A tleap script that builds the chain and sets N, CA, C and O, in Angstrom:
source leaprc.protein.ff14SB
mol = sequence {
  NMET LEU GLU LYS ASN PRO THR ILE PRO GLN
  ILE TYR ILE GLY GLU ASP TRP PHE ASN LEU
  GLN ASP VAL LEU ASP SER TYR LYS ASP GLU
  THR CYS GLY ALA VAL ASP ILE PHE ILE GLY
  VAL PRO ARG SER ALA PRO GLU ASP GLY GLU
  VAL ARG GLU LEU HIE TYR GLU ALA TYR LYS
  SER MET ALA GLU LYS VAL ILE GLN GLU ILE
  ILE GLU GLU ALA LYS GLN LYS PHE LYS ILE
  LYS HIE ALA VAL VAL HIE HIE ARG THR GLY
  VAL VAL PRO VAL LYS VAL PRO SER PHE LEU
  VAL ALA VAL TRP SER GLY HIE ARG GLN GLU
  ALA PHE GLU ALA CYS ARG TYR ILE VAL ASP
  ASN VAL LYS ALA ARG ALA PRO ILE TRP LYS
  LYS GLU VAL PHE LYS THR GLY LYS GLU SER
  TRP CLYS
}
set mol.1.N position { 6.257 105.263 61.315 }
set mol.1.CA position { 5.436 104.136 61.706 }
set mol.1.C position { 6.043 103.485 62.949 }
set mol.1.O position { 7.237 103.191 62.987 }
set mol.2.N position { 5.212 103.267 63.955 }
set mol.2.CA position { 5.647 102.672 65.209 }
set mol.2.C position { 4.933 101.350 65.395 }
set mol.2.O position { 3.708 101.279 65.296 }
set mol.3.N position { 5.705 100.288 65.667 }
set mol.3.CA position { 5.134 98.962 65.912 }
set mol.3.C position { 5.745 98.384 67.179 }
set mol.3.O position { 6.951 98.487 67.404 }
set mol.4.N position { 4.890 97.767 68.013 }
set mol.4.CA position { 5.374 97.043 69.190 }
set mol.4.C position { 4.803 95.641 69.153 }
set mol.4.O position { 3.643 95.434 68.798 }
set mol.5.N position { 5.642 94.674 69.529 }
set mol.5.CA position { 5.211 93.287 69.601 }
set mol.5.C position { 4.924 92.963 71.063 }
set mol.5.O position { 5.848 92.906 71.874 }
set mol.6.N position { 3.649 92.748 71.412 }
set mol.6.CA position { 3.307 92.515 72.821 }
set mol.6.C position { 3.791 91.175 73.372 }
set mol.6.O position { 3.731 90.960 74.582 }
set mol.7.N position { 4.268 90.267 72.516 }
set mol.7.CA position { 4.744 88.976 73.025 }
set mol.7.C position { 6.127 89.077 73.659 }
set mol.7.O position { 6.548 88.166 74.373 }
set mol.8.N position { 6.828 90.163 73.409 }
set mol.8.CA position { 8.132 90.407 74.028 }
set mol.8.C position { 7.939 91.511 75.060 }
set mol.8.O position { 7.682 92.657 74.694 }
set mol.9.N position { 8.060 91.182 76.345 }
set mol.9.CA position { 7.851 92.214 77.369 }
set mol.9.C position { 8.984 93.234 77.381 }
set mol.9.O position { 10.132 92.911 77.075 }
set mol.10.N position { 8.645 94.462 77.738 }
set mol.10.CA position { 9.673 95.489 77.854 }
set mol.10.C position { 10.592 95.181 79.032 }
set mol.10.O position { 11.808 95.348 78.939 }
set mol.11.N position { 10.008 94.734 80.136 }
set mol.11.CA position { 10.779 94.367 81.316 }
set mol.11.C position { 10.413 92.933 81.664 }
set mol.11.O position { 9.238 92.591 81.800 }
set mol.12.N position { 11.429 92.109 81.803 }
set mol.12.CA position { 11.182 90.706 82.147 }
set mol.12.C position { 12.216 90.243 83.159 }
set mol.12.O position { 13.416 90.444 82.976 }
set mol.13.N position { 11.737 89.622 84.226 }
set mol.13.CA position { 12.609 89.003 85.218 }
set mol.13.C position { 12.069 87.599 85.438 }
set mol.13.O position { 10.961 87.429 85.945 }
set mol.14.N position { 12.846 86.597 85.059 }
set mol.14.CA position { 12.382 85.222 85.191 }
set mol.14.C position { 13.366 84.243 84.581 }
set mol.14.O position { 14.474 84.613 84.194 }
set mol.15.N position { 12.951 83.004 84.502 }
set mol.15.CA position { 13.851 81.940 84.046 }
set mol.15.C position { 13.914 81.789 82.533 }
set mol.15.O position { 14.821 81.132 82.021 }
set mol.16.N position { 12.984 82.374 81.815 }
set mol.16.CA position { 12.976 82.246 80.352 }
set mol.16.C position { 13.993 83.176 79.715 }
set mol.16.O position { 14.481 84.118 80.339 }
set mol.17.N position { 14.299 82.889 78.457 }
set mol.17.CA position { 15.174 83.753 77.659 }
set mol.17.C position { 14.535 83.883 76.296 }
set mol.17.O position { 14.119 82.887 75.703 }
set mol.18.N position { 14.453 85.095 75.798 }
set mol.18.CA position { 13.808 85.360 74.519 }
set mol.18.C position { 14.838 85.417 73.404 }
set mol.18.O position { 15.972 85.849 73.613 }
set mol.19.N position { 14.439 84.983 72.234 }
set mol.19.CA position { 15.284 85.032 71.048 }
set mol.19.C position { 15.663 86.479 70.750 }
set mol.19.O position { 14.799 87.355 70.720 }
set mol.20.N position { 16.947 86.729 70.531 }
set mol.20.CA position { 17.416 88.089 70.297 }
set mol.20.C position { 16.742 88.731 69.089 }
set mol.20.O position { 16.390 89.910 69.130 }
set mol.21.N position { 16.562 87.978 68.033 }
set mol.21.CA position { 15.906 88.564 66.858 }
set mol.21.C position { 14.474 88.974 67.174 }
set mol.21.O position { 14.002 89.999 66.682 }
set mol.22.N position { 13.778 88.184 67.990 }
set mol.22.CA position { 12.416 88.557 68.398 }
set mol.22.C position { 12.428 89.840 69.224 }
set mol.22.O position { 11.541 90.681 69.080 }
set mol.23.N position { 13.437 89.992 70.093 }
set mol.23.CA position { 13.565 91.232 70.860 }
set mol.23.C position { 13.781 92.403 69.907 }
set mol.23.O position { 13.123 93.435 70.034 }
set mol.24.N position { 14.694 92.251 68.957 }
set mol.24.CA position { 14.956 93.322 67.995 }
set mol.24.C position { 13.712 93.651 67.164 }
set mol.24.O position { 13.468 94.812 66.834 }
set mol.25.N position { 12.945 92.644 66.837 }
set mol.25.CA position { 11.729 92.846 66.047 }
set mol.25.C position { 10.561 93.365 66.879 }
set mol.25.O position { 9.512 93.709 66.334 }
set mol.26.N position { 10.743 93.422 68.212 }
set mol.26.CA position { 9.630 93.795 69.089 }
set mol.26.C position { 9.303 95.276 69.048 }
set mol.26.O position { 8.236 95.686 69.508 }
set mol.27.N position { 10.200 96.083 68.508 }
set mol.27.CA position { 9.960 97.525 68.447 }
set mol.27.C position { 10.484 98.051 67.124 }
set mol.27.O position { 11.658 97.876 66.795 }
set mol.28.N position { 9.619 98.686 66.379 }
set mol.28.CA position { 9.999 99.270 65.088 }
set mol.28.C position { 9.529 100.713 65.055 }
set mol.28.O position { 8.352 100.998 65.276 }
set mol.29.N position { 10.455 101.617 64.778 }
set mol.29.CA position { 10.145 103.042 64.684 }
set mol.29.C position { 11.058 103.598 63.598 }
set mol.29.O position { 12.282 103.531 63.707 }
set mol.30.N position { 10.458 104.138 62.565 }
set mol.30.CA position { 11.257 104.615 61.428 }
set mol.30.C position { 12.143 105.801 61.781 }
set mol.30.O position { 13.022 106.159 60.997 }
set mol.31.N position { 11.936 106.419 62.936 }
set mol.31.CA position { 12.814 107.516 63.352 }
set mol.31.C position { 14.039 107.025 64.122 }
set mol.31.O position { 14.911 107.821 64.472 }
set mol.32.N position { 14.109 105.732 64.385 }
set mol.32.CA position { 15.252 105.165 65.107 }
set mol.32.C position { 16.318 104.700 64.125 }
set mol.32.O position { 16.072 103.839 63.281 }
set mol.33.N position { 17.489 105.275 64.249 }
set mol.33.CA position { 18.603 104.875 63.405 }
set mol.33.C position { 19.632 104.045 64.145 }
set mol.33.O position { 20.658 103.665 63.580 }
set mol.34.N position { 19.355 103.760 65.424 }
set mol.34.CA position { 20.327 103.018 66.220 }
set mol.34.C position { 19.623 102.106 67.214 }
set mol.34.O position { 18.612 102.464 67.818 }
set mol.35.N position { 20.194 100.913 67.360 }
set mol.35.CA position { 19.804 99.989 68.428 }
set mol.35.C position { 21.104 99.507 69.048 }
set mol.35.O position { 21.966 98.955 68.364 }
set mol.36.N position { 21.234 99.722 70.348 }
set mol.36.CA position { 22.423 99.261 71.062 }
set mol.36.C position { 21.994 98.117 71.965 }
set mol.36.O position { 20.944 98.179 72.605 }
set mol.37.N position { 22.817 97.064 72.014 }
set mol.37.CA position { 22.473 95.861 72.762 }
set mol.37.C position { 23.632 95.508 73.695 }
set mol.37.O position { 24.798 95.512 73.299 }
set mol.38.N position { 23.275 95.201 74.947 }
set mol.38.CA position { 24.229 94.646 75.894 }
set mol.38.C position { 23.692 93.291 76.329 }
set mol.38.O position { 22.517 93.167 76.676 }
set mol.39.N position { 24.544 92.284 76.309 }
set mol.39.CA position { 24.181 90.964 76.817 }
set mol.39.C position { 25.238 90.561 77.832 }
set mol.39.O position { 26.418 90.436 77.504 }
set mol.40.N position { 24.799 90.357 79.072 }
set mol.40.CA position { 25.688 89.905 80.126 }
set mol.40.C position { 25.678 88.387 80.182 }
set mol.40.O position { 24.619 87.761 80.151 }
set mol.41.N position { 26.873 87.797 80.266 }
set mol.41.CA position { 27.034 86.350 80.247 }
set mol.41.C position { 27.943 85.945 81.415 }
set mol.41.O position { 29.062 86.447 81.519 }
set mol.42.N position { 27.480 85.045 82.297 }
set mol.42.CA position { 28.369 84.574 83.367 }
set mol.42.C position { 29.651 83.975 82.789 }
set mol.42.O position { 29.636 83.268 81.781 }
set mol.43.N position { 30.745 84.280 83.458 }
set mol.43.CA position { 32.040 83.792 82.983 }
set mol.43.C position { 32.776 83.101 84.105 }
set mol.43.O position { 32.468 83.276 85.284 }
set mol.44.N position { 33.742 82.323 83.714 }
set mol.44.CA position { 34.617 81.671 84.674 }
set mol.44.C position { 36.034 82.060 84.322 }
set mol.44.O position { 36.484 81.886 83.190 }
set mol.45.N position { 36.732 82.590 85.316 }
set mol.45.CA position { 38.114 83.004 85.097 }
set mol.45.C position { 38.888 82.770 86.385 }
set mol.45.O position { 38.327 82.883 87.475 }
set mol.46.N position { 40.156 82.448 86.270 }
set mol.46.CA position { 40.951 82.183 87.481 }
set mol.46.C position { 40.884 83.327 88.497 }
set mol.46.O position { 40.820 83.078 89.701 }
set mol.47.N position { 40.896 84.576 88.022 }
set mol.47.CA position { 40.861 85.713 88.954 }
set mol.47.C position { 39.517 85.843 89.681 }
set mol.47.O position { 39.420 86.543 90.690 }
set mol.48.N position { 38.487 85.171 89.170 }
set mol.48.CA position { 37.170 85.181 89.816 }
set mol.48.C position { 36.925 83.925 90.646 }
set mol.48.O position { 35.856 83.783 91.239 }
set mol.49.N position { 37.882 83.022 90.699 }
set mol.49.CA position { 37.716 81.801 91.459 }
set mol.49.C position { 37.090 80.665 90.676 }
set mol.49.O position { 36.626 79.688 91.264 }
set mol.50.N position { 37.071 80.779 89.363 }
set mol.50.CA position { 36.537 79.743 88.475 }
set mol.50.C position { 35.096 79.366 88.829 }
set mol.50.O position { 34.826 78.319 89.418 }
set mol.51.N position { 34.200 80.250 88.451 }
set mol.51.CA position { 32.762 80.091 88.679 }
set mol.51.C position { 32.218 78.992 87.775 }
set mol.51.O position { 32.607 78.890 86.611 }
set mol.52.N position { 31.319 78.173 88.308 }
set mol.52.CA position { 30.631 77.130 87.529 }
set mol.52.C position { 29.273 77.630 87.042 }
set mol.52.O position { 28.878 77.393 85.901 }
set mol.53.N position { 28.562 78.334 87.944 }
set mol.53.CA position { 27.231 78.841 87.597 }
set mol.53.C position { 26.861 79.943 88.573 }
set mol.53.O position { 27.459 80.084 89.639 }
set mol.54.N position { 25.857 80.723 88.181 }
set mol.54.CA position { 25.309 81.759 89.039 }
set mol.54.C position { 23.873 81.405 89.379 }
set mol.54.O position { 23.140 80.877 88.544 }
set mol.55.N position { 23.478 81.697 90.602 }
set mol.55.CA position { 22.094 81.518 91.033 }
set mol.55.C position { 21.529 82.914 91.288 }
set mol.55.O position { 21.966 83.608 92.206 }
set mol.56.N position { 20.560 83.321 90.475 }
set mol.56.CA position { 19.973 84.648 90.607 }
set mol.56.C position { 18.643 84.575 91.346 }
set mol.56.O position { 17.834 83.675 91.120 }
set mol.57.N position { 18.438 85.545 92.235 }
set mol.57.CA position { 17.163 85.733 92.905 }
set mol.57.C position { 16.796 87.202 92.777 }
set mol.57.O position { 17.668 88.063 92.664 }
set mol.58.N position { 15.490 87.483 92.796 }
set mol.58.CA position { 15.038 88.866 92.661 }
set mol.58.C position { 13.781 89.101 93.479 }
set mol.58.O position { 12.967 88.195 93.662 }
set mol.59.N position { 13.632 90.296 93.958 }
set mol.59.CA position { 12.371 90.789 94.497 }
set mol.59.C position { 11.674 91.354 93.266 }
set mol.59.O position { 11.781 92.542 92.963 }
set mol.60.N position { 10.962 90.486 92.568 }
set mol.60.CA position { 10.508 90.739 91.203 }
set mol.60.C position { 9.691 92.024 91.060 }
set mol.60.O position { 10.013 92.857 90.212 }
set mol.61.N position { 8.658 92.203 91.857 }
set mol.61.CA position { 7.801 93.381 91.680 }
set mol.61.C position { 8.578 94.672 91.924 }
set mol.61.O position { 8.379 95.657 91.213 }
set mol.62.N position { 9.449 94.675 92.909 }
set mol.62.CA position { 10.256 95.858 93.180 }
set mol.62.C position { 11.296 96.063 92.078 }
set mol.62.O position { 11.527 97.195 91.653 }
set mol.63.N position { 11.916 94.996 91.620 }
set mol.63.CA position { 12.898 95.108 90.541 }
set mol.63.C position { 12.252 95.667 89.277 }
set mol.63.O position { 12.836 96.519 88.608 }
set mol.64.N position { 11.064 95.200 88.949 }
set mol.64.CA position { 10.364 95.724 87.766 }
set mol.64.C position { 10.083 97.218 87.909 }
set mol.64.O position { 10.240 97.980 86.956 }
set mol.65.N position { 9.670 97.625 89.094 }
set mol.65.CA position { 9.402 99.049 89.346 }
set mol.65.C position { 10.671 99.882 89.194 }
set mol.65.O position { 10.664 100.926 88.543 }
set mol.66.N position { 11.750 99.415 89.796 }
set mol.66.CA position { 13.027 100.138 89.715 }
set mol.66.C position { 13.518 100.201 88.268 }
set mol.66.O position { 13.982 101.250 87.820 }
set mol.67.N position { 13.423 99.112 87.550 }
set mol.67.CA position { 13.869 99.092 86.151 }
set mol.67.C position { 13.035 100.035 85.306 }
set mol.67.O position { 13.575 100.716 84.435 }
set mol.68.N position { 11.725 100.093 85.543 }
set mol.68.CA position { 10.877 101.036 84.807 }
set mol.68.C position { 11.317 102.472 85.083 }
set mol.68.O position { 11.356 103.294 84.168 }
set mol.69.N position { 11.644 102.777 86.330 }
set mol.69.CA position { 12.147 104.114 86.679 }
set mol.69.C position { 13.453 104.407 85.944 }
set mol.69.O position { 13.646 105.512 85.438 }
set mol.70.N position { 14.334 103.438 85.886 }
set mol.70.CA position { 15.621 103.619 85.205 }
set mol.70.C position { 15.409 103.868 83.714 }
set mol.70.O position { 16.062 104.733 83.131 }
set mol.71.N position { 14.504 103.120 83.100 }
set mol.71.CA position { 14.204 103.333 81.677 }
set mol.71.C position { 13.661 104.744 81.457 }
set mol.71.O position { 14.064 105.428 80.516 }
set mol.72.N position { 12.751 105.175 82.322 }
set mol.72.CA position { 12.189 106.528 82.182 }
set mol.72.C position { 13.271 107.588 82.351 }
set mol.72.O position { 13.279 108.585 81.628 }
set mol.73.N position { 14.182 107.384 83.295 }
set mol.73.CA position { 15.304 108.314 83.468 }
set mol.73.C position { 16.148 108.374 82.194 }
set mol.73.O position { 16.539 109.455 81.754 }
set mol.74.N position { 16.424 107.218 81.611 }
set mol.74.CA position { 17.229 107.168 80.381 }
set mol.74.C position { 16.510 107.870 79.231 }
set mol.74.O position { 17.140 108.560 78.430 }
set mol.75.N position { 15.202 107.695 79.152 }
set mol.75.CA position { 14.444 108.379 78.094 }
set mol.75.C position { 14.563 109.895 78.234 }
set mol.75.O position { 14.738 110.600 77.241 }
set mol.76.N position { 14.468 110.390 79.453 }
set mol.76.CA position { 14.584 111.825 79.691 }
set mol.76.C position { 16.007 112.325 79.450 }
set mol.76.O position { 16.215 113.344 78.791 }
set mol.77.N position { 16.960 111.610 79.980 }
set mol.77.CA position { 18.362 112.056 79.948 }
set mol.77.C position { 18.987 111.959 78.559 }
set mol.77.O position { 19.756 112.833 78.159 }
set mol.78.N position { 18.657 110.893 77.823 }
set mol.78.CA position { 19.325 110.637 76.546 }
set mol.78.C position { 18.402 110.733 75.336 }
set mol.78.O position { 18.844 110.564 74.200 }
set mol.79.N position { 17.139 111.000 75.577 }
set mol.79.CA position { 16.148 111.156 74.489 }
set mol.79.C position { 16.011 109.893 73.639 }
set mol.79.O position { 15.833 109.963 72.423 }
set mol.80.N position { 16.096 108.742 74.298 }
set mol.80.CA position { 15.897 107.492 73.573 }
set mol.80.C position { 14.403 107.261 73.363 }
set mol.80.O position { 13.573 107.875 74.033 }
set mol.81.N position { 14.070 106.382 72.441 }
set mol.81.CA position { 12.667 106.091 72.122 }
set mol.81.C position { 12.123 104.915 72.925 }
set mol.81.O position { 10.965 104.931 73.342 }
set mol.82.N position { 12.958 103.887 73.146 }
set mol.82.CA position { 12.463 102.658 73.757 }
set mol.82.C position { 13.642 101.881 74.332 }
set mol.82.O position { 14.779 102.022 73.880 }
set mol.83.N position { 13.349 101.057 75.341 }
set mol.83.CA position { 14.372 100.173 75.899 }
set mol.83.C position { 13.700 98.903 76.392 }
set mol.83.O position { 12.555 98.917 76.844 }
set mol.84.N position { 14.434 97.813 76.296 }
set mol.84.CA position { 14.001 96.515 76.803 }
set mol.84.C position { 15.060 96.049 77.792 }
set mol.84.O position { 16.258 96.142 77.520 }
set mol.85.N position { 14.609 95.543 78.952 }
set mol.85.CA position { 15.523 95.008 79.958 }
set mol.85.C position { 15.001 93.648 80.389 }
set mol.85.O position { 13.875 93.537 80.873 }
set mol.86.N position { 15.813 92.616 80.215 }
set mol.86.CA position { 15.482 91.256 80.643 }
set mol.86.C position { 16.604 90.749 81.546 }
set mol.86.O position { 17.784 90.949 81.258 }
set mol.87.N position { 16.225 90.091 82.640 }
set mol.87.CA position { 17.219 89.508 83.546 }
set mol.87.C position { 16.722 88.143 83.998 }
set mol.87.O position { 15.591 88.001 84.462 }
set mol.88.N position { 17.570 87.162 83.859 }
set mol.88.CA position { 17.200 85.812 84.296 }
set mol.88.C position { 17.232 85.689 85.810 }
set mol.88.O position { 17.936 86.419 86.508 }
set mol.89.N position { 16.445 84.739 86.286 }
set mol.89.CA position { 16.537 84.282 87.663 }
set mol.89.C position { 16.787 82.778 87.605 }
set mol.89.O position { 16.728 82.167 86.538 }
set mol.90.N position { 17.063 82.199 88.757 }
set mol.90.CA position { 17.345 80.770 88.790 }
set mol.90.C position { 18.806 80.501 88.502 }
set mol.90.O position { 19.651 81.389 88.615 }
set mol.91.N position { 19.095 79.257 88.126 }
set mol.91.CA position { 20.471 78.826 87.876 }
set mol.91.C position { 20.852 79.145 86.433 }
set mol.91.O position { 20.152 78.765 85.494 }
set mol.92.N position { 21.967 79.844 86.274 }
set mol.92.CA position { 22.469 80.196 84.939 }
set mol.92.C position { 23.921 79.740 84.851 }
set mol.92.O position { 24.785 80.289 85.534 }
set mol.93.N position { 24.196 78.745 84.019 }
set mol.93.CA position { 25.578 78.268 83.875 }
set mol.93.C position { 26.468 79.306 83.181 }
set mol.93.O position { 25.983 80.213 82.505 }
set mol.94.N position { 27.757 79.146 83.365 }
set mol.94.CA position { 28.742 79.949 82.642 }
set mol.94.C position { 28.476 79.806 81.143 }
set mol.94.O position { 28.113 78.730 80.667 }
set mol.95.N position { 28.659 80.888 80.417 }
set mol.95.CA position { 28.507 80.978 78.952 }
set mol.95.C position { 27.064 81.136 78.492 }
set mol.95.O position { 26.819 81.230 77.289 }
set mol.96.N position { 26.099 81.169 79.412 }
set mol.96.CA position { 24.687 81.303 79.040 }
set mol.96.C position { 24.228 82.721 79.381 }
set mol.96.O position { 24.428 83.159 80.514 }
set mol.97.N position { 23.616 83.457 78.438 }
set mol.97.CA position { 23.200 84.835 78.709 }
set mol.97.C position { 22.248 84.942 79.894 }
set mol.97.O position { 21.362 84.109 80.085 }
set mol.98.N position { 22.461 86.007 80.696 }
set mol.98.CA position { 21.609 86.216 81.863 }
set mol.98.C position { 21.006 87.614 81.939 }
set mol.98.O position { 20.057 87.824 82.693 }
set mol.99.N position { 21.527 88.570 81.182 }
set mol.99.CA position { 21.103 89.969 81.308 }
set mol.99.C position { 21.130 90.610 79.932 }
set mol.99.O position { 22.132 90.532 79.222 }
set mol.100.N position { 20.023 91.246 79.559 }
set mol.100.CA position { 19.905 91.881 78.247 }
set mol.100.C position { 19.363 93.291 78.405 }
set mol.100.O position { 18.378 93.514 79.109 }
set mol.101.N position { 20.006 94.228 77.751 }
set mol.101.CA position { 19.483 95.589 77.621 }
set mol.101.C position { 19.566 95.946 76.145 }
set mol.101.O position { 20.624 95.825 75.527 }
set mol.102.N position { 18.455 96.383 75.588 }
set mol.102.CA position { 18.421 96.866 74.204 }
set mol.102.C position { 17.798 98.255 74.220 }
set mol.102.O position { 16.788 98.486 74.884 }
set mol.103.N position { 18.413 99.180 73.481 }
set mol.103.CA position { 17.985 100.573 73.484 }
set mol.103.C position { 17.832 101.053 72.043 }
set mol.103.O position { 18.720 100.852 71.214 }
set mol.104.N position { 16.702 101.688 71.753 }
set mol.104.CA position { 16.429 102.254 70.442 }
set mol.104.C position { 16.462 103.777 70.547 }
set mol.104.O position { 15.895 104.360 71.472 }
set mol.105.N position { 17.137 104.416 69.578 }
set mol.105.CA position { 17.180 105.882 69.559 }
set mol.105.C position { 17.402 106.375 68.142 }
set mol.105.O position { 17.628 105.602 67.210 }
set mol.106.N position { 17.331 107.675 68.017 }
set mol.106.CA position { 17.547 108.280 66.717 }
set mol.106.C position { 18.983 108.169 66.248 }
set mol.106.O position { 19.245 108.035 65.053 }
set mol.107.N position { 19.911 108.225 67.187 }
set mol.107.CA position { 21.334 108.242 66.851 }
set mol.107.C position { 22.126 107.305 67.765 }
set mol.107.O position { 21.689 106.997 68.874 }
set mol.108.N position { 23.286 106.859 67.297 }
set mol.108.CA position { 24.073 105.871 68.030 }
set mol.108.C position { 24.598 106.382 69.362 }
set mol.108.O position { 24.622 105.627 70.334 }
set mol.109.N position { 25.021 107.647 69.439 }
set mol.109.CA position { 25.608 108.149 70.680 }
set mol.109.C position { 24.626 108.059 71.840 }
set mol.109.O position { 24.985 107.632 72.938 }
set mol.110.N position { 23.377 108.467 71.589 }
set mol.110.CA position { 22.352 108.380 72.636 }
set mol.110.C position { 22.101 106.927 73.022 }
set mol.110.O position { 21.922 106.614 74.198 }
set mol.111.N position { 22.089 106.039 72.025 }
set mol.111.CA position { 21.857 104.620 72.297 }
set mol.111.C position { 22.988 104.047 73.150 }
set mol.111.O position { 22.731 103.334 74.120 }
set mol.112.N position { 24.244 104.354 72.795 }
set mol.112.CA position { 25.396 103.865 73.568 }
set mol.112.C position { 25.314 104.349 75.024 }
set mol.112.O position { 25.426 103.559 75.961 }
set mol.113.N position { 25.118 105.649 75.188 }
set mol.113.CA position { 25.125 106.237 76.524 }
set mol.113.C position { 23.956 105.722 77.363 }
set mol.113.O position { 24.128 105.411 78.542 }
set mol.114.N position { 22.782 105.632 76.766 }
set mol.114.CA position { 21.610 105.166 77.503 }
set mol.114.C position { 21.742 103.696 77.880 }
set mol.114.O position { 21.353 103.297 78.977 }
set mol.115.N position { 22.285 102.896 76.982 }
set mol.115.CA position { 22.455 101.477 77.275 }
set mol.115.C position { 23.387 101.301 78.475 }
set mol.115.O position { 23.092 100.528 79.386 }
set mol.116.N position { 24.486 102.004 78.472 }
set mol.116.CA position { 25.427 101.913 79.607 }
set mol.116.C position { 24.774 102.400 80.894 }
set mol.116.O position { 24.951 101.796 81.952 }
set mol.117.N position { 24.020 103.491 80.803 }
set mol.117.CA position { 23.326 104.034 81.970 }
set mol.117.C position { 22.355 103.003 82.547 }
set mol.117.O position { 22.314 102.790 83.758 }
set mol.118.N position { 21.580 102.367 81.675 }
set mol.118.CA position { 20.606 101.374 82.127 }
set mol.118.C position { 21.317 100.172 82.744 }
set mol.118.O position { 20.944 99.723 83.828 }
set mol.119.N position { 22.331 99.650 82.065 }
set mol.119.CA position { 23.072 98.493 82.600 }
set mol.119.C position { 23.635 98.823 83.982 }
set mol.119.O position { 23.423 98.071 84.934 }
set mol.120.N position { 24.341 99.927 84.093 }
set mol.120.CA position { 24.982 100.285 85.355 }
set mol.120.C position { 23.960 100.487 86.466 }
set mol.120.O position { 24.188 100.060 87.598 }
set mol.121.N position { 22.845 101.127 86.160 }
set mol.121.CA position { 21.845 101.409 87.184 }
set mol.121.C position { 21.031 100.189 87.569 }
set mol.121.O position { 20.661 100.047 88.735 }
set mol.122.N position { 20.741 99.307 86.629 }
set mol.122.CA position { 20.059 98.065 86.993 }
set mol.122.C position { 20.947 97.274 87.939 }
set mol.122.O position { 20.472 96.763 88.954 }
set mol.123.N position { 22.223 97.167 87.622 }
set mol.123.CA position { 23.138 96.407 88.483 }
set mol.123.C position { 23.267 97.051 89.863 }
set mol.123.O position { 23.413 96.343 90.859 }
set mol.124.N position { 23.217 98.370 89.937 }
set mol.124.CA position { 23.404 99.072 91.204 }
set mol.124.C position { 22.120 99.181 92.032 }
set mol.124.O position { 22.177 99.181 93.262 }
set mol.125.N position { 20.966 99.274 91.369 }
set mol.125.CA position { 19.743 99.644 92.094 }
set mol.125.C position { 18.653 98.584 92.149 }
set mol.125.O position { 17.867 98.568 93.096 }
set mol.126.N position { 18.585 97.704 91.166 }
set mol.126.CA position { 17.494 96.718 91.142 }
set mol.126.C position { 17.766 95.613 92.163 }
set mol.126.O position { 18.897 95.138 92.267 }
set mol.127.N position { 16.750 95.199 92.913 }
set mol.127.CA position { 16.954 94.129 93.897 }
set mol.127.C position { 17.023 92.747 93.237 }
set mol.127.O position { 16.090 91.946 93.291 }
set mol.128.N position { 18.176 92.520 92.615 }
set mol.128.CA position { 18.494 91.238 91.974 }
set mol.128.C position { 19.849 90.812 92.534 }
set mol.128.O position { 20.829 91.554 92.465 }
set mol.129.N position { 19.882 89.608 93.087 }
set mol.129.CA position { 21.093 89.132 93.747 }
set mol.129.C position { 21.600 87.877 93.060 }
set mol.129.O position { 20.836 87.133 92.445 }
set mol.130.N position { 22.904 87.655 93.176 }
set mol.130.CA position { 23.464 86.431 92.596 }
set mol.130.C position { 24.357 85.733 93.603 }
set mol.130.O position { 25.061 86.352 94.401 }
set mol.131.N position { 24.294 84.424 93.525 }
set mol.131.CA position { 25.200 83.580 94.296 }
set mol.131.C position { 26.129 82.922 93.292 }
set mol.131.O position { 25.681 82.254 92.360 }
set mol.132.N position { 27.414 83.113 93.487 }
set mol.132.CA position { 28.399 82.456 92.643 }
set mol.132.C position { 28.652 81.065 93.196 }
set mol.132.O position { 28.891 80.900 94.392 }
set mol.133.N position { 28.601 80.075 92.331 }
set mol.133.CA position { 28.934 78.705 92.711 }
set mol.133.C position { 30.212 78.353 91.947 }
set mol.133.O position { 30.255 78.383 90.717 }
set mol.134.N position { 31.245 78.020 92.712 }
set mol.134.CA position { 32.555 77.787 92.124 }
set mol.134.C position { 32.756 76.305 91.804 }
set mol.134.O position { 32.046 75.445 92.325 }
set mol.135.N position { 33.718 76.025 90.952 }
set mol.135.CA position { 34.036 74.651 90.583 }
set mol.135.C position { 34.469 73.831 91.794 }
set mol.135.O position { 34.360 72.604 91.783 }
set mol.136.N position { 34.952 74.491 92.825 }
set mol.136.CA position { 35.374 73.809 94.061 }
set mol.136.C position { 34.184 73.415 94.931 }
set mol.136.O position { 34.328 72.643 95.879 }
set mol.137.N position { 32.989 73.959 94.597 }
set mol.137.CA position { 31.804 73.709 95.409 }
set mol.137.C position { 31.501 74.841 96.376 }
set mol.137.O position { 30.403 74.891 96.930 }
set mol.138.N position { 32.431 75.739 96.591 }
set mol.138.CA position { 32.187 76.893 97.456 }
set mol.138.C position { 31.165 77.822 96.804 }
set mol.138.O position { 30.979 77.819 95.587 }
set mol.139.N position { 30.505 78.622 97.653 }
set mol.139.CA position { 29.476 79.550 97.170 }
set mol.139.C position { 29.696 80.922 97.814 }
set mol.139.O position { 30.218 81.028 98.924 }
set mol.140.N position { 29.284 81.972 97.086 }
set mol.140.CA position { 29.429 83.329 97.605 }
set mol.140.C position { 28.331 84.216 97.027 }
set mol.140.O position { 28.163 84.286 95.809 }
set mol.141.N position { 27.572 84.905 97.912 }
set mol.141.CA position { 26.530 85.837 97.468 }
set mol.141.C position { 27.158 87.182 97.116 }
set mol.141.O position { 28.064 87.658 97.799 }
set mol.142.N position { 26.668 87.775 96.055 }
set mol.142.CA position { 27.110 89.122 95.637 }
set mol.142.C position { 25.920 90.045 95.625 }
set mol.142.O position { 26.057 91.225 95.304 }
savepdb mol mol.pdb
quit
């Protein structure tokens, strides 16, 4: 039995954040024995210059297209069933989630590998940029 909840988008880029349980409940497939989740959270550490917040911007339509391509690549490469990718835009303070990848598959190994593949490729290829704002008031685009 396969169920999808249309209120949780597969790909989302914006200022909202969805409840993790709702994301997990958004896809049900009795052949899936694994769900792997990555949540990226801005951090502040002395070696990073003590960040206060991140400001994210995106070329939304292009980012959505690139992310869809990455998901399709992961489905082919790792034989996963489904993936959800959400990324915030706007101001995101330290300790607040900004990036989510959830992957459903038959087995854990495929889920682990596909999740890492999606995370790494979204960060490398999707046109999403961040400006670090430090506690000193200085700013730096990444």
